DOFI-709550 format. One record per atom (N, C-alpha, C): residue in one letter; z, y, x; residue number from 1. Coordinates in steps of 0.2 Angstrom, whole numbers. Layout:
BEGIN
+------+-------+-------+-------+-----+
! type !     w !     v !     u ! seq !
+------+-------+-------+-------+-----+
!    A !     Z !     Y !     X ! NUM !
...
+------+-------+-------+-------+-----+
This chain:
BEGIN
+------+-------+-------+-------+-----+
! type !     w !     v !     u ! seq !
+------+-------+-------+-------+-----+
!    A !   163 !  1131 !  1197 !   1 !
!    A !   162 !  1126 !  1202 !   1 !
!    A !   160 !  1130 !  1208 !   1 !
!    Q !   163 !  1127 !  1214 !   2 !
!    Q !   161 !  1130 !  1220 !   2 !
!    Q !   157 !  1125 !  1224 !   2 !
!    Y !   152 !  1128 !  1228 !   3 !
!    Y !   148 !  1124 !  1232 !   3 !
!    Y !   148 !  1126 !  1239 !   3 !
!    E !   148 !  1121 !  1244 !   4 !
!    E !   148 !  1122 !  1251 !   4 !
!    E !   141 !  1119 !  1254 !   4 !
!    K !   138 !  1123 !  1258 !   5 !
!    K !   132 !  1121 !  1261 !   5 !
!    K !   133 !  1115 !  1267 !   5 !
!    N !   130 !  1110 !  1266 !   6 !
!    N !   131 !  1105 !  1271 !   6 !
!    N !   127 !  1106 !  1277 !   6 !
!    E !   129 !  1106 !  1283 !   7 !
!    E !   125 !  1107 !  1289 !   7 !
!    E !   120 !  1101 !  1290 !   7 !
!    E !   114 !  1103 !  1292 !   8 !
!    E !   109 !  1098 !  1293 !   8 !
!    E !   111 !  1094 !  1299 !   8 !
!    P !   111 !  1087 !  1298 !   9 !
!    P !   113 !  1083 !  1304 !   9 !
!    P !   107 !  1083 !  1309 !   9 !
!    A !   109 !  1083 !  1315 !  10 !
!    A !   104 !  1083 !  1321 !  10 !
!    A !   100 !  1076 !  1320 !  10 !
!    D !    94 !  1076 !  1322 !  11 !
!    D !    90 !  1070 !  1322 !  11 !
!    D !    91 !  1067 !  1328 !  11 !
!    P !    94 !  1061 !  1328 !  12 !
!    P !    96 !  1057 !  1334 !  12 !
!    P !    90 !  1055 !  1338 !  12 !
!    D !    84 !  1055 !  1334 !  13 !
!    D !    78 !  1052 !  1338 !  13 !
!    D !    74 !  1058 !  1342 !  13 !
!    T !    76 !  1064 !  1341 !  14 !
!    T !    73 !  1070 !  1345 !  14 !
!    T !    77 !  1071 !  1351 !  14 !
!    P !    74 !  1069 !  1357 !  15 !
!    P !    78 !  1071 !  1363 !  15 !
!    P !    77 !  1079 !  1364 !  15 !
!    E !    82 !  1081 !  1368 !  16 !
!    E !    82 !  1088 !  1370 !  16 !
!    E !    77 !  1089 !  1375 !  16 !
!    A !    73 !  1094 !  1375 !  17 !
!    A !    68 !  1095 !  1381 !  17 !
!    A !    71 !  1097 !  1387 !  17 !
!    P !    69 !  1093 !  1393 !  18 !
!    P !    72 !  1095 !  1399 !  18 !
!    P !    71 !  1102 !  1401 !  18 !
!    T !    76 !  1105 !  1404 !  19 !
!    T !    75 !  1112 !  1407 !  19 !
!    T !    73 !  1111 !  1414 !  19 !
!    V !    68 !  1114 !  1416 !  20 !
!    V !    66 !  1114 !  1423 !  20 !
!    V !    68 !  1121 !  1426 !  20 !
!    K !    71 !  1121 !  1432 !  21 !
!    K !    74 !  1127 !  1434 !  21 !
!    K !    71 !  1128 !  1442 !  21 !
!    V !    71 !  1134 !  1444 !  22 !
!    V !    69 !  1136 !  1450 !  22 !
!    V !    75 !  1134 !  1455 !  22 !
!    T !    73 !  1130 !  1460 !  23 !
!    T !    78 !  1128 !  1465 !  23 !
!    T !    78 !  1132 !  1472 !  23 !
!    G !    72 !  1135 !  1473 !  24 !
!    G !    72 !  1139 !  1479 !  24 !
!    G !    65 !  1142 !  1480 !  24 !
!    I !    64 !  1147 !  1485 !  25 !
!    I !    58 !  1150 !  1486 !  25 !
!    I !    57 !  1150 !  1494 !  25 !
!    K !    50 !  1151 !  1496 !  26 !
!    K !    49 !  1152 !  1503 !  26 !
!    K !    42 !  1156 !  1503 !  26 !
!    V !    43 !  1161 !  1507 !  27 !
!    V !    37 !  1165 !  1509 !  27 !
!    V !    32 !  1161 !  1513 !  27 !
!    I !    26 !  1159 !  1511 !  28 !
!    I !    22 !  1155 !  1515 !  28 !
!    I !    16 !  1159 !  1518 !  28 !
!    N !    15 !  1165 !  1515 !  29 !
!    N !    10 !  1169 !  1518 !  29 !
!    N !    12 !  1176 !  1518 !  29 !
!    L !    12 !  1179 !  1524 !  30 !
!    L !    15 !  1186 !  1524 !  30 !
!    L !    10 !  1191 !  1520 !  30 !
!    P !    12 !  1197 !  1518 !  31 !
!    P !     7 !  1202 !  1515 !  31 !
!    P !     2 !  1204 !  1521 !  31 !
!    S !    -3 !  1206 !  1519 !  32 !
!    S !    -9 !  1209 !  1523 !  32 !
!    S !    -6 !  1214 !  1528 !  32 !
!    K !    -2 !  1218 !  1525 !  33 !
!    K !     1 !  1224 !  1529 !  33 !
!    K !     8 !  1223 !  1531 !  33 !
!    T !    10 !  1222 !  1537 !  34 !
!    T !    17 !  1222 !  1540 !  34 !
!    T !    18 !  1227 !  1545 !  34 !
!    Q !    14 !  1231 !  1546 !  35 !
!    Q !    15 !  1237 !  1551 !  35 !
!    Q !    14 !  1244 !  1547 !  35 !
!    Y !    20 !  1247 !  1547 !  36 !
!    Y !    20 !  1254 !  1543 !  36 !
!    Y !    21 !  1260 !  1547 !  36 !
!    S !    19 !  1265 !  1545 !  37 !
!    S !    21 !  1272 !  1549 !  37 !
!    S !    27 !  1275 !  1546 !  37 !
!    Y !    30 !  1278 !  1551 !  38 !
!    Y !    36 !  1282 !  1549 !  38 !
!    Y !    35 !  1286 !  1543 !  38 !
!    K !    40 !  1286 !  1538 !  39 !
!    K !    39 !  1290 !  1532 !  39 !
!    K !    34 !  1287 !  1527 !  39 !
!    D !    31 !  1281 !  1528 !  40 !
!    D !    27 !  1278 !  1523 !  40 !
!    D !    31 !  1278 !  1517 !  40 !
!    K !    28 !  1278 !  1511 !  41 !
!    K !    32 !  1278 !  1504 !  41 !
!    K !    32 !  1272 !  1501 !  41 !
!    N !    27 !  1268 !  1502 !  42 !
!    N !    27 !  1262 !  1497 !  42 !
!    N !    25 !  1255 !  1501 !  42 !
!    L !    29 !  1250 !  1499 !  43 !
!    L !    28 !  1243 !  1502 !  43 !
!    L !    21 !  1240 !  1499 !  43 !
!    D !    17 !  1237 !  1502 !  44 !
!    D !    11 !  1234 !  1500 !  44 !
!    D !    12 !  1226 !  1501 !  44 !
!    L !    13 !  1223 !  1495 !  45 !
!    L !    14 !  1216 !  1495 !  45 !
!    L !     7 !  1212 !  1494 !  45 !
!    S !     1 !  1215 !  1494 !  46 !
!    S !    -5 !  1212 !  1493 !  46 !
!    S !    -6 !  1207 !  1499 !  46 !
!    G !    -8 !  1201 !  1497 !  47 !
!    G !    -9 !  1195 !  1501 !  47 !
!    G !    -3 !  1190 !  1502 !  47 !
!    I !     3 !  1192 !  1499 !  48 !
!    I !     8 !  1188 !  1500 !  48 !
!    I !     8 !  1182 !  1496 !  48 !
!    A !    10 !  1176 !  1498 !  49 !
!    A !    11 !  1170 !  1494 !  49 !
!    A !    18 !  1167 !  1495 !  49 !
!    V !    21 !  1166 !  1489 !  50 !
!    V !    27 !  1163 !  1489 !  50 !
!    V !    27 !  1156 !  1485 !  50 !
!    K !    30 !  1151 !  1489 !  51 !
!    K !    30 !  1144 !  1486 !  51 !
!    K !    37 !  1144 !  1482 !  51 !
!    V !    36 !  1142 !  1476 !  52 !
!    V !    42 !  1141 !  1471 !  52 !
!    V !    43 !  1134 !  1470 !  52 !
!    M !    49 !  1131 !  1472 !  53 !
!    M !    51 !  1124 !  1471 !  53 !
!    M !    55 !  1124 !  1464 !  53 !
!    Y !    54 !  1118 !  1461 !  54 !
!    Y !    57 !  1117 !  1454 !  54 !
!    Y !    62 !  1111 !  1454 !  54 !
!    S !    66 !  1111 !  1450 !  55 !
!    S !    71 !  1105 !  1449 !  55 !
!    S !    68 !  1098 !  1448 !  55 !
!    D !    62 !  1098 !  1445 !  56 !
!    D !    58 !  1092 !  1444 !  56 !
!    D !    54 !  1090 !  1450 !  56 !
!    G !    55 !  1093 !  1455 !  57 !
!    G !    52 !  1091 !  1461 !  57 !
!    G !    45 !  1094 !  1462 !  57 !
!    K !    42 !  1098 !  1457 !  58 !
!    K !    36 !  1101 !  1458 !  58 !
!    K !    37 !  1108 !  1461 !  58 !
!    S !    31 !  1111 !  1463 !  59 !
!    S !    31 !  1117 !  1466 !  59 !
!    S !    25 !  1121 !  1464 !  59 !
!    E !    25 !  1127 !  1465 !  60 !
!    E !    18 !  1131 !  1464 !  60 !
!    E !    18 !  1137 !  1468 !  60 !
!    I !    13 !  1140 !  1469 !  61 !
!    I !    12 !  1146 !  1474 !  61 !
!    I !    11 !  1152 !  1469 !  61 !
!    I !    15 !  1157 !  1470 !  62 !
!    I !    14 !  1163 !  1467 !  62 !
!    I !    11 !  1168 !  1471 !  62 !
!    T !     6 !  1171 !  1469 !  63 !
!    T !     3 !  1177 !  1473 !  63 !
!    T !     2 !  1183 !  1469 !  63 !
!    D !     4 !  1183 !  1463 !  64 !
!    D !     4 !  1189 !  1458 !  64 !
!    D !    10 !  1193 !  1460 !  64 !
!    T !     9 !  1199 !  1463 !  65 !
!    T !    14 !  1203 !  1466 !  65 !
!    T !    18 !  1206 !  1460 !  65 !
!    E !    16 !  1206 !  1454 !  66 !
!    E !    19 !  1209 !  1448 !  66 !
!    E !    25 !  1204 !  1447 !  66 !
!    Q !    25 !  1198 !  1448 !  67 !
!    Q !    30 !  1193 !  1447 !  67 !
!    Q !    35 !  1192 !  1452 !  67 !
!    I !    34 !  1195 !  1458 !  68 !
!    I !    38 !  1195 !  1464 !  68 !
!    I !    42 !  1201 !  1465 !  68 !
!    G !    49 !  1201 !  1465 !  69 !
!    G !    53 !  1206 !  1466 !  69 !
!    G !    53 !  1208 !  1474 !  69 !
!    A !    54 !  1214 !  1476 !  70 !
!    A !    55 !  1215 !  1483 !  70 !
!    A !    59 !  1221 !  1484 !  70 !
!    Y !    64 !  1221 !  1489 !  71 !
!    Y !    68 !  1226 !  1490 !  71 !
!    Y !    70 !  1226 !  1498 !  71 !
!    G !    72 !  1232 !  1500 !  72 !
!    G !    74 !  1233 !  1507 !  72 !
!    G !    69 !  1237 !  1511 !  72 !
!    F !    64 !  1240 !  1508 !  73 !
!    F !    59 !  1244 !  1511 !  73 !
!    F !    62 !  1251 !  1512 !  73 !
!    N !    62 !  1253 !  1519 !  74 !
!    N !    64 !  1259 !  1521 !  74 !
!    N !    60 !  1261 !  1527 !  74 !
!    A !    56 !  1266 !  1527 !  75 !
!    A !    52 !  1268 !  1532 !  75 !
!    A !    55 !  1275 !  1535 !  75 !
!    N !    61 !  1276 !  1534 !  76 !
!    N !    64 !  1283 !  1536 !  76 !
!    N !    67 !  1282 !  1543 !  76 !
!    S !    66 !  1276 !  1546 !  77 !
!    S !    68 !  1275 !  1553 !  77 !
!    S !    63 !  1270 !  1556 !  77 !
!    V !    62 !  1270 !  1563 !  78 !
!    V !    57 !  1266 !  1566 !  78 !
!    V !    61 !  1259 !  1568 !  78 !
!    G !    57 !  1254 !  1569 !  79 !
!    G !    60 !  1248 !  1571 !  79 !
!    G !    58 !  1242 !  1566 !  79 !
!    T !    61 !  1236 !  1567 !  80 !
!    T !    60 !  1230 !  1563 !  80 !
!    T !    64 !  1230 !  1557 !  80 !
!    K !    61 !  1229 !  1551 !  81 !
!    K !    65 !  1229 !  1545 !  81 !
!    K !    64 !  1222 !  1541 !  81 !
!    N !    69 !  1220 !  1538 !  82 !
!    N !    69 !  1214 !  1534 !  82 !
!    N !    67 !  1216 !  1527 !  82 !
!    I !    62 !  1213 !  1524 !  83 !
!    I !    61 !  1214 !  1517 !  83 !
!    I !    63 !  1208 !  1513 !  83 !
!    T !    66 !  1208 !  1508 !  84 !
!    T !    69 !  1203 !  1504 !  84 !
!    T !    64 !  1202 !  1497 !  84 !
!    V !    61 !  1196 !  1496 !  85 !
!    V !    58 !  1195 !  1490 !  85 !
!    V !    62 !  1190 !  1486 !  85 !
!    S !    61 !  1191 !  1479 !  86 !
!    S !    65 !  1187 !  1475 !  86 !
!    S !    60 !  1184 !  1469 !  86 !
!    Y !    62 !  1179 !  1467 !  87 !
!    Y !    59 !  1175 !  1461 !  87 !
!    Y !    64 !  1170 !  1458 !  87 !
!    G !    65 !  1171 !  1452 !  88 !
!    G !    69 !  1166 !  1448 !  88 !
!    G !    76 !  1165 !  1451 !  88 !
!    G !    78 !  1171 !  1453 !  89 !
!    G !    85 !  1171 !  1456 !  89 !
!    G !    86 !  1169 !  1463 !  89 !
!    Y !    81 !  1167 !  1466 !  90 !
!    Y !    81 !  1165 !  1473 !  90 !
!    Y !    78 !  1170 !  1478 !  90 !
!    T !    80 !  1171 !  1484 !  91 !
!    T !    77 !  1176 !  1488 !  91 !
!    T !    74 !  1172 !  1495 !  91 !
!    D !    70 !  1176 !  1498 !  92 !
!    D !    68 !  1174 !  1505 !  92 !
!    D !    66 !  1181 !  1508 !  92 !
!    E !    65 !  1181 !  1515 !  93 !
!    E !    64 !  1187 !  1519 !  93 !
!    E !    58 !  1187 !  1523 !  93 !
!    F !    55 !  1192 !  1525 !  94 !
!    F !    50 !  1193 !  1530 !  94 !
!    F !    51 !  1200 !  1533 !  94 !
!    E !    48 !  1200 !  1539 !  95 !
!    E !    49 !  1206 !  1543 !  95 !
!    E !    43 !  1211 !  1543 !  95 !
!    I !    45 !  1218 !  1543 !  96 !
!    I !    39 !  1223 !  1544 !  96 !
!    I !    41 !  1227 !  1550 !  96 !
!    T !    37 !  1230 !  1553 !  97 !
!    T !    38 !  1235 !  1559 !  97 !
!    T !    36 !  1242 !  1556 !  97 !
!    V !    41 !  1247 !  1558 !  98 !
!    V !    40 !  1254 !  1556 !  98 !
!    V !    39 !  1257 !  1563 !  98 !
!    S !    34 !  1261 !  1564 !  99 !
!    S !    33 !  1265 !  1570 !  99 !
!    S !    30 !  1272 !  1569 !  99 !
!    Y !    30 !  1276 !  1574 ! 100 !
!    Y !    27 !  1283 !  1574 ! 100 !
!    Y !    20 !  1282 !  1575 ! 100 !
!    T !    16 !  1286 !  1571 ! 101 !
!    T !     9 !  1287 !  1572 ! 101 !
!    T !     8 !  1291 !  1579 ! 101 !
!    W !     2 !  1291 !  1581 ! 102 !
!    W !     1 !  1295 !  1587 ! 102 !
!    W !     3 !  1303 !  1586 ! 102 !
!    W !     1 !  1305 !  1580 ! 103 !
!    W !     2 !  1312 !  1579 ! 103 !
!    W !     9 !  1314 !  1578 ! 103 !
!    Q !    13 !  1309 !  1575 ! 104 !
!    Q !    20 !  1310 !  1574 ! 104 !
!    Q !    24 !  1310 !  1581 ! 104 !
!    M !    21 !  1306 !  1586 ! 105 !
!    M !    24 !  1306 !  1592 ! 105 !
!    M !    23 !  1312 !  1596 ! 105 !
!    I !    17 !  1315 !  1595 ! 106 !
!    I !    15 !  1321 !  1599 ! 106 !
!    I !    20 !  1327 !  1596 ! 106 !
!    I !    21 !  1327 !  1589 ! 107 !
!    I !    25 !  1332 !  1586 ! 107 !
!    I !    32 !  1332 !  1589 ! 107 !
!    R !    34 !  1325 !  1589 ! 108 !
!    R !    41 !  1324 !  1592 ! 108 !
!    R !    42 !  1327 !  1599 ! 108 !
!    I !    37 !  1326 !  1603 ! 109 !
!    I !    37 !  1328 !  1610 ! 109 !
!    I !    37 !  1336 !  1610 ! 109 !
!    L !    32 !  1339 !  1607 ! 110 !
!    L !    31 !  1346 !  1607 ! 110 !
!    L !    38 !  1350 !  1604 ! 110 !
!    L !    41 !  1347 !  1600 ! 111 !
!    L !    47 !  1350 !  1597 ! 111 !
!    L !    53 !  1348 !  1601 ! 111 !
!    L !    52 !  1344 !  1606 ! 112 !
!    L !    58 !  1343 !  1611 ! 112 !
!    L !    64 !  1339 !  1608 ! 112 !
!    G !    62 !  1335 !  1603 ! 113 !
!    G !    68 !  1331 !  1600 ! 113 !
!    G !    71 !  1335 !  1594 ! 113 !
!    F !    69 !  1341 !  1592 ! 114 !
!    F !    72 !  1344 !  1586 ! 114 !
!    F !    70 !  1340 !  1580 ! 114 !
!    L !    74 !  1341 !  1575 ! 115 !
!    L !    73 !  1338 !  1568 ! 115 !
!    L !    66 !  1341 !  1566 ! 115 !
!    W !    61 !  1337 !  1564 ! 116 !
!    W !    55 !  1339 !  1562 ! 116 !
!    W !    52 !  1337 !  1556 ! 116 !
!    Y !    55 !  1332 !  1554 ! 117 !
!    Y !    51 !  1328 !  1548 ! 117 !
!    Y !    56 !  1325 !  1544 ! 117 !
+------+-------+-------+-------+-----+
């Protein structure tokens, strides 16, 4: 005799749990540090607050920098830079400024524009 396993029928009384998804993010509080020196190595996100909006109409504020992705940091040239933050597949941007410190400016002047750093 051969037997076949019958599939368990789905319980029609058990509705599927709704899936709440991220629908957007917005940087609502800039990080404490937005001014960087030329050749700084690390972006400091401490103090940032990101509002996360969900498909069920609710929102929450994320301040844990471990949960927030960030890219675009480059202090190898001076000027205004856009930093992109991400959460749940969505992104937003904020600006930082990279400038020379006083001693970097003096070195640049003393070396008359030669590559120095």
